[in-house]
N, C-alpha and C positions, 0 to 999 in steps of 0.2 A: 470224286474221291479225294481225300486229303493226300497231299504230296509227301514224299519221303526223299531222303537224300539218294536213295537207290533208283529213283525214276530215271529212265533213259533220256527223257527230254529235259532234264534239269539243265538250266543255263550253265554252259561251260565256264563262263567268266566268274562264277562263284568261287572257283578255286583261288581267286586272287585274295579272298578273305582269309586272314590267318586265324580268326576265331569264328568258326562256323556256328557256334552257339548263339551268335547275335542274330542269326536268321531264325526268327520265331514265327510259327504259323498258327498258334492258338492265341486267343484273346487273353488278357491279363486282368483277373477279377478277384478281389479279396485275397491277394497273395498267391493265387493259383493260376496255372495256365489251362484255359478252358476251351473245349471244343464247342462248335455250334450245335444247337439242338438237332438231333437226327444226323449229326456229323456233316451238316451242310457247310459247304465251303464256296469261295469264289476265287477265281484265278487272278494272279498278278503277273503281268507280262512286261517285258522290256519294250518300251515304245519305239526304240530305234530298230529293233529286229523282229519284234513280235514273239520272241521266244519266251517260254514259260519260266517264271522265277519261283513261284510258290502257289500253294492253295491254302488260303487263309480262312480261319473259322468265321462263319457267318452267324452271328448271334441273333436271337429273336427278341421280341419285346419283353418277354418274361425275364430273359437273361440280362437285358438292359436294366430292368428293375432290380435284379439281383446285384448288379454293379452299384446301383444307387444305395441299396441296402448295405453293401459292404462299406461304401464311403461314409454313409450315415453312422454306421456302427463304429467306424474308426475315428470319427471326428472328435468326440469328447476327449479321448486320450491325446490325440494330436494337438488339439488347442491348448492342452495343459503342459505340453512340452515347453521348457524354457526356450525363449528365442535363440539363445546360444546353442541349444541342442538341435533345433531345426537348422541353424546355420551350419553346424558341423556336418550334418547329413547332406545338405545341399552342396557344401564344399566337396564332400567325397564324390557326389554324383558328377560334379563338374570335372574333377580329376579323372574319373572313369571315362567320361566322354572324350576328354583330351587324349587319354591313353589309347582309346579305340578309334581315333580320328580317321585313319586310313580305311579301316574296315567300314566304318559308317559312311564315308564318302563313296566308296565303291558301291555299297548297297543302295545309296541314294541315286547315283548315276544309273544304276541298272533299272531301278523302278520308276525314276522320274525322267531320265534322259539328259539332264543338264551336263555340260562338260565337267570332267573330273576336277579341274581347277576351281570351278565355281562350287562344286559340291564340297571340296575341302574348305573353301571360304565359308560356306553355310554352316559346316560343323563348328568352325571357330566362332561364328556369329551365335549359333545356338548355345554353345558352351558359355559364352560371355554373359548371357542372361542368368544362367544358373549361378555363376560366380557373383554377379551383381546382387542378386537377391539373397545369396548367402550372407552378404554383408548387410543388406537392407533389413533382413529379419531382425537384426539386433537394434534397429533404430526406430521401431514403432513405439514411441514414447507417449506417456501421459502428458497432456497439455494442461497447465494451470490456468485458471480463469480468474481475473481480478473480480472479486465479488461486488455486486451492486446491492446486496442485501446485508443488513447488519447481523453479525453473529453467524454468518454462513461461509463455509469453505467450498469452493467449486473446482471441478476438474472435468476434463473431457478425455476419454480414452477411446482407442480404436480396438474393436473386437472382431474376430473373424466371422464372416457371414455363415459359413457352414459348408455344405457340399456345393462345388462349382462344376458346371458342365462346360466342357471345351469342345469346340468343333473346328478342326484344322483343315487347311486346303492342301492340294496336291503340289502346288508349285514350290512351296518351302516346307517340306514335310517334317523337318527337324526343328528349325528355328521357330516356327509358329507354335509348336508344342511347348518348347521350353520357355518362350517368352510369356506364355499364359500360365503354364503349370508352375514354373519356378516362383512367379509372383504370388499365385494362390497358396502354394505350400508355405512360402515364407510368412504369409499373413496368418497362417494357422488353419487354413481351409484344407479340405480333402477334395480329390479330383476324380471325375469320370470324364474320360476323353474319347472322342470319336474321330479317328483320322479318316481322311478321304480314302475311298476304296481303291483308287488307282495307286496309292502310295502308303499302304499301312505298315510296311516293313520297317521304315525308319522309326516310327513311333513305338513299335513293338521292341525294337532293339534298345531304344532308350528306356523302356520299362524293364527290360532284362538287366540293364546296367543299374537302374534304380534298385532292383531287388538285390543285386550283388552287394551294393554298398549299405544295405540295411534299412531302406525305407520301409516302415511298418506296413503290414498287410492291410489293404483297404485304403491306404492313403493316396495311392496313384493307381487308377484303373484305366485300362485301354480296351475299349469296346468296339470290335470290328463287325462289319456287316452292312446291311442296307441303311442308308442315311435316313430316309423318311421314317423307318421303323424305330431306329435307335434315338435319333434326335427328337422325334415326336414324343418318345417316352421321357426324355430329359425335360422337354418343355412342359409336359403335363404334370410332372411330379413336383409337388410343392416343397419337398425336401431339398430340391435343387434350387438354391437361393440366388444363384447368379449363372448367367450363361454368356460365354465369350466365344464369338464366332468370327472367322475370317473367311470371306468368300464374296460372291456377287451381291449386288444391292437387291436384286429381285428375291433371292433366297433369304437375305437378311430381313426383308420386309415380312416374309412368311413366318420366319422364326419369331420375330417380334410380336406378330399377331398371336401366335400359338402360346407365347409366354405371358401375354397380358392377363389371363385369368389368375395366374399365380403371382403376379406382380414381382417378377424377377428383376434383379439388377442386370442390365445388359451392357456388354462391352462389344462393339462391333467395328471391325475394320473391313470396309466394303469396297466397292468398285472405285477405280480411279480413271481419270481422263486427262493426264497431265499435259499442260502446255510447256513448251520450251521456247523461250523468246530470245532471239539473237539480235542485238542492236549493232548499228554500223560503226561503233567504236571498238567492237570486239576484234581480237585477232582471229582470222578465219580458221587457221589450223587448230587453235585451241578450241574454238567453238565446234568444229567438226569432231574432235576427239570427245568432247563432252556429249555431243549428240549421239555418237556411236555407243558410248557407255550407257547413256540414259535410255536408249531405245532397244539395244540388242542383248542386254544381260538376260540370262535365263531364256534365251531365244525369243525375247519380247513378251514372255509369259509372266509378267510382273505388274502388280497394281501400281507400281511407281514408274512404269515405263512411260517415256515421252510419247504421247499419242498424236499430238499436234505440234508441229514445229513451225514457228513464225520467224521469218528472217527479214530484217529491214531491207528495203528494195535496193539500195546501193550496194549491198553485200550479197544480194540474192543469187545472181548467176554464178559468182565465184564460189559461194558456199555449196550450191547444188552440184557443181562440177567436182569439187573436192570430196563431198559427201558420197557421191555416186561411186567414185574410185575406191574409197575406203570400204563401202558396203560390198562392192563386187569382189573385194579381196578377202572377205570373211570366209573362214574355212568351215565347211559343213561336214558333219559326220557323226559317228558314234561317240558318245561322251567319254568313253574309256581311252580313245586316242588322244594322246597328250596335246596335239596341235589343234584339236577341235575347238571352235568358238561358238558354233551354232548347232544345237542338237535338234531332236525331233519335237514336234508338238505332241500334246498329251494324248489326243484321241482324234478320230475322224471329224467329229463335230467342230473341234477347234480349227482344224485345217479348212473345213468348209466355210467357216466364218471369215477366216483370213482371205481366202480366195474370193468370197463374196464382196468383201470390202474393196479389194483391188478392182474387180469387175465394175462395181458401182462407181468408183472414183474415175475410172477410165471412160465410162459411159457419160459422165458429167463433165468431161473435158480435161481431166488431169493427164499429165505426160508421164510415161514410164521411162525412168532413167536407169534402172537396174532391176534384175530379177523379174518377178511377176507371175511365176508359176511354180508348180510342184517341183521338188528337187529329186534327181535320180537316186539319191542315197537311200530312199525307202518310201513307203506309202505315207508316212506321217511327217515327211520333211517338206519344207517350203523354202524356196530361194529367198535369201535376204533381198529385200525389195525397197526401192525408192520411188515414190510418186511425187511429182512436182506440180505446181499450179493447182493444188487441190482446192475446190470451192468449199465454202463453209457448210453448204447443204449436203455434202457427201456424207455417207454413213460413217466413214472412218473419222470424220470430224465431229460426229455426234455420239458415237458408241465406242466403248473400250474394245480394242482390237485383239489384244492378247496373242500377238504373233510377231514375226520378224518383218514387219512392214512399216516404213517411215513415211509419213505424209508431211510435205513441206509446202508452205504458201507464203507469199510476200505480204508485208505491211508497210505503211508509210509513217504513221505517227504513234507516239507513245500512248496517247489517249485512245486511239483506235485499237491498238493491240491489247490493251488492258480490257477494253469492253469485249472484244472477241474471246480473249482467254477466259474471262469470267462467265461467258454465255454458255453455261453447262450446269446440270444438276449436281455434278461431282465437285469435290473440293478436297482432294487428298494432298497432292504435292504439285508445285509449279517450279520450273527452272528458269533462271534468268542469266544471260551472258552479257555483261556490260562492264566497262572499266570506269564508268561515271559514278562516283561515290554518291552524289545526290540522287541520281536515278535509282541506284541500288536500294536506297532507303525508301524512296517513293514507291517502287514496285513491291517491296516487302510489305508495305502497308496497304497497297491498293489491290493486290491479288487476293481473291477470296478462297484461300486454301489453308489447310491446317499446318502445312510445312512449305517453306520456300527455300530453295537452294540457289545460291548466287555464285556463279563461276565455278561450280563443282557439282558432282553427282552424288558421291558418297556422303550421306548426312546421317544415316540411321545408326543406332547402337544402343546398348543397354542403358546409358545415362539419359537418353532423350525421350520425351513423351511423344510416341508415334501415334498418329491418327489424323483424321480429316474432319471436315465440316460438311454441311448440307447432306446430300445423299451418300456421302463417303464414309459415314460411320457415327458411332457414339462412343464417347470416352476416349481414353488413351492407354497405350501399352508401353511398357518400359518406364524407366525413371521411378521415382517414389510414387508417382501417380498410378502406375500399373499395380503396385501393391495396395494402395489405398482403395482401388476399385473393388477389392474383395474384402473390405472391412465396413463395419457400421460404426458410426459415432455414438458413444454413450456418454451422456452428461450426468454427473453425480454432484448432488448438492447436499453437503453435510452440515447439520446444525452443530455449530461449535460454540454456542453460547454457554 
């Protein structure tokens, strides 16, 4: 049954929201809040406690097509909006998100589990993309071309693709929606979005704010329900001219195959398997702080998380001792507790994978220096864990972990560690800690990753082109490149003789 505010089992923490209208349980299609066919719903729960949060509409394939219909019908008028008009609406959306920051953060913590401080940071991050693309909307200019033909005037313009499908993940349920949607809307495209079924409430709240500030009906649609059903319809419909997906590499490959018959533009941010390399000229305390931040943000459930930590041998023992102490001190608990640093994992399969990686590494000779088992805070909590002396053949050194487990191993030479760091199908981000300026430049060039962070963790933001190489994705999000992904180039040659 669809849930109502009167339900006795409604999560008590929802009283922390000052604007309860932001909790929407219907999908948003064509400017209307829509129930699932036959009133079908699915439950959204708090991963920290298992308590019920909402019963959200589960739309079927025909309703997914109806959302595409709405976006297709809205596109001609939206593309005719002056860029300045689109900019004004995006700016209003940004301001509404900022005004609702605390409510949106509480809602995110309840459905995703991340600590409230991180949720607040994500809302700021999400809003920054809307603000950025509100400005970029005004900068999609016609490019003049010096003519190579006598009596001809030439220009190149960017035109919006049309309807764009968005598929967003559960680990960053607000920021991944705005990073994609704001770029598409600024370009003049309309959007059909499918949020992960574990965390649809953040996306629906953003749609509610979009409606309040006057986004025209059909311009932004949020389609909730079974991913295979809805995303399959996005892939098959030729009117969806582009599809932007954030998620695992395996699912990305399936989506790419399903999109091939309709020749869609693809933007994909897929799996990561980030190395973090600590050289012996680094300050150990600084290196440990970088490693904690790079590994344990979002409880390790982050494609940017440092999955393999390589430490030069002369620093190795000191680093492991200091790192273990910092990890053991991390505070685990419900995300609404202000001192929480590590929240729950998203579901049992995620916890089983983390536990399996620990067991496999120990069986292959790794040493357990901290944690290593489920945490008593609840069934989806895992202790912050440190594994040392992890061999390269261990699963955790070959697969993305997506949990609060750090794997550390020593290295001897720069050439050796570059080879080991690059020995993966992934290529999203790499971290380097060294004070040697020449080495910083060499590593930036030698590491096969779309992004390289030197002596810091925080590198992302609206102005930068986010994305990876190899099996970590296609295209870029953010910056002007994120908008250009949703445009086609049109060359115009005018006979001026």
